[in-house]
C-alpha angles and dihedrals in degrees: 000000000000116000121228119242118181111236098323114170134203124186119198129193125206116174095199107186100151127023133344102278101106096044094046091050092050091047092051091052093045094050092049091050098049089048090056098040125043112203091035115123122197128194121190119203107208139176093196112127090217099042087125094056091077125074118238129206121244111284092025116098137156138224113212117218122193111287126247122193124220111219123217091259090059095255123124134232135178117267089221103065093206094059119070122233094249092057092045091052091049090053091047093048094051092044090053093049093045092049091051092049092050098040096042097201126204089213130025117198118194117197117224102312104083095202095023126245108336089347094300095143100050095089090052092047090054091048095048093044088058088050091055095248115157107246118210129185113204115204129188112241086250121035105173142300105314095240091052095046092044092053092047094048095043090052090058101032089241101156093058090047092050088053092047099048113022127082096188140013117208115201109202095220142051119278094241094056100059142323111230092207097047112143094020125111099249117186115230090242090061093043090055090057094054116107116183099211099179130244117318107252117222129212136187118255111242095207105053126055124200114243087221096054112133135189100205128091108277139150116228119226111196133166097185110231089002097221091129099014103099095095092059093048091048089051092053093047092047089054090055092046093052100039114055090185090065100095102150110132113243134194110205119200110195098192130234096266098055108122112256095241092053091045095054091046092054095043089054093045092048093049089064093057111077095205096053130082116189124203128173105220143346122191090204098060091150090070092051091051092048090053096047126097089214141356131230111196147143090247106239115171099268096046089049091052089050093050089053095040094051093034098232129168105247141194112201125198103181129208107247101193152083084003124026095206096109092046092052092047093048093047092050094045090047091051088053091050093243097123143004117249136201123184114231093257091052091046090054090064104089092207093054092044093047092053091047092051092049091051094047102082090050094049117114112252120249092261089067093057094089090242123121105236098210099207097165098111098114093046091048092049091048093053091047093049092046090052092051095045092048088058095051111144122141082308129026113238113231120203111229094016118134 
């Protein structure tokens, strides 16, 4: 049964410049927490253009800040072409600070970017620290290749700032899967704040049903947000075009961020293949994964948690640049026997892709790999938050904080 907390407040920040990963992770955590604690209110600050396309439980809401797009080369630009990046960042920074001042959270959780996009959260962190708010940094179990992350963080003095501001660091994975700060020089004071919570388990909402739900045997092809997913979808379709014996039904979800020209090309290409159905977006992806006999994906964090949660055979073709996060996750999961993996150049060979697709429905699910999946992240977070909020005085006491 849900416990009652009187007017407890959590603010979450998700910079969301490319794809849906950050927002979906924040939403999963928020929904789990309001289910466990009545009287808890959660507000998510998000830069995702389609933050409003998802449904939110009662007592979870979002504040939309102006959107910034991450280009393929890793640089940023304003979503609104008539406003320059500097102005957009100024608007975002002041919206974040104003929201924090008005909402007065007990806990502030920052997703992945310790100081926010281009440092936009630092001012708010300093303000909330002075108010006695508990400050939490949430990191994916894999951030990026160590040399890339190290260079980026050193350039901006991030490690010192994490030490200075944050009370706790949640790593959204188990310690024996991967260490997000491997290869970096991590001070002992920062190490002490790290709490490996486990993967964030996903569930299917009982109230809403996806309009795309099916009851036949199909494999699901998903590229997450879809901004850089067109190559994988082309590879799958090429395999079908060149191998008439590949007759496995497939549901392809392009993702809301796929560029319009690519989208129309793939819709046309898919319409010529009788076994493939193409849709653009579904805000109940969990249901489509549950119904599938296997999943083909790029292996971003959320999709990977869903593959484990719903125990689905999976073929992962990771993105390999500008970040190596998906590649590192796929390699590690493949080593552990949890998934099958193809590199993008292998996936581009229709013969190789066709064989991999035919094998997929027969592949053993992750639970048969002999690995413990450690999907207790949401439970662990809920216990931690309950413990902090129980101890609310003028300041919350944080175990492990310096």
